[in-house]
N, C-alpha and C positions, 0 to 999 in steps of 0.2 A: 483443944481438939480432943475428941474421943471417938474412936472408930475401931472396927474389926476388919482385918484383912483375910482374904481366903485365896489360895491358889487352886483354881479349878482345873488347870492343866499345866502344871509346872510353871515356868515363866511365860508360857504362851498366853494364857488367859488368867487374869487376876481380878478380884472384886474387892471393893472397899465400901463398907456400910457405916454411916454415922456422920458426925460433924467433921468436915475435912476442908482444907484449903486447896484451891486449884488455880493455877495461872499458866495456861498453855494457849498460845495464840490469842484469840479474842476472848477466851474464857477467863474470867477473873472474879475471885471472891471466896467466901467461906460459906459452905452449904451443909444442910442436914439432908442427906440423901444417899444414893447409891451411884457409884462409878464403876465402870467395867473397862479394863485395859486389855487389848489384844495385840500381841507382838509375834506375828508369824515370821516365817523365813522371808528373806528378801529385803530386810531392812525396814519393813513396815511397822508403824506404831499407831494404833487406833485407840482412842479413849472417848467414852461417852459418859455423860452425867445427867441424872434426873434427880431433882430435889427441891429444897426450899431454901431461900436465902436466910442465913443465920442473922439474928439481931446484931446491930452494930455494937451494942453494949456487951455482947457475948453472954447474955443471960441464957438460961436453959429453956427459954420459951421456944415453941415451935410455931412458925408462921403457917397460915393456911395457903392453899394453892393460888387463890385469886390475888393475894397480897404479896406473895414472895416466890411463886413458882419459877423454877429455873431449868433450862435445858442447855446442854453444852455438847459439842462434838469437836474432836481434834483428830486429824489424819495427817501423819507425817511419814516421810520416807528418807532414809539415808542414801546418799549418792556415793557411798564409799568414803575414802579419806578426803575426797575433794569437796564435799558439801552435803547439804540436806535441803529438803523442801517440805512445806506443810500448808494445810488449809484448815480453817476452823469456823465454827458458828456458835453464837451465844445468844440466848433469849432470856429475858427476865420479865415477870409480870407485876403489875401494880393496878389496884382497883379493878380487877377482873379483865384488864386489857394488857396487851403486850406493850410494855413501856420502853424496852431496850432490845434491839435486834441488830446484831453486828456480825458481818462475815469478814474473815481475815485470810490473808495469804502471806507467806514469807519464804525466802530462800537465801541461802548463803552458798558461795561456790568459789573455788580457786580457778579463776578464769585464765590465768597464765602462771607460770612458775613465779612465785613470790607476790602475785597480784590477786587480791581477794575482793569479792563483791557481796554485799549484804543488802537486801531489800525487803521491806515489809509494808503492808497496807491493810488497814481496817476500814470497812465501809459500813456506815450507819444506814441500815435499810429503812428505818422509820423516818429519818430525816432526809434520806436520799442524798447523802453527802459523804465525802471522805472524813472519817473520824480522826485518823492519824496515819501518817506514813513516814518512812525513813529510808534513805538510800545512802549507802556508805561504801567507799572504795579506798583501799590502802595497798601500798606496794612496798615490799621489803627487799632491799638489795644491799647485801653486805651489812654494814652497820647503820644504814640509813632507812628510815621509814617515812614515807610520804602518805598523807591521808586527806580525803575530802568527804564531806557529809552534808546532806540537806534533809531537813525534816519539818513536818508541820503537824500540829496537834490542836484539835478543837477542845473546848472545855470538857473535862472528864473527871470522874471520881474513881480512883483506883484503890485497891487494898493490897498491901505488901505482905510478905511472908511472916512478918511480926504482928499481923492483924491491925496495923495502923491504917487509918483511912487517909488517903492523900487526895486533896482537891487540886487538880492540875488545871492551870489557866491555859487559854488558847494562845498559841504562838507559832511563828515560823522561824526557822533557824538554819544558818549556814555555817559550816566549820571548815577550816583548812589547817593542816598541821605538818610539822617537820621535826623529826627527832634524830639524834645521833648517839650511838652506843660508844661510851668512853671506856668500857670495860667494867670497872667497879660501879659505874653510875651511867644513867642515860639523861641527856639534856635535850630540850626541845622547845619549840615555840608553837603556839596555837592561836589562830585568829577566829573569834566567834562573833557572829553578827546575829542578833535576835530582835524580832519584832513581835510585841505582845498585842493580843486583841484587846480593844477597849471595852 
């Protein structure tokens, strides 16, 4: 990566120009472009990106807009100590057309003392289908943690923070877990059921 950061208004408004990695909500990848982040009072966090998808080889080549144009938007809000919520949108171009267009939403919240719920969903607007979703609930009481999770994922190519390209196969998965704190160590059992797309 190579970029320049500027604070336009303290921590409230910042800008980043250059090659940068971004993974927030539905927005994922390395881009040559400009991102603006706005963090006003009230727990709001807004970030917008316009740029070009960087080559997978990490060469210093710059794509043209029709072959790599990318737009991203992330809007999040803190709900205090109990949780947070966000929505996002990501678009990528190939051969002068929109090849990838995904809208996402997620939240995490302490629904009761010791009980937490996380939920996320990305919707593929081009294919008019859910791209991925995950729902998880866990409850902590004393030394015991009980958890349950369900998720589904359509085939997807992701990029992690180490710039590795990850080809994710489609699957549906359910999990249930139980753990106990022994003091110096925690022991637990987890049941995982996975069905992969053929």
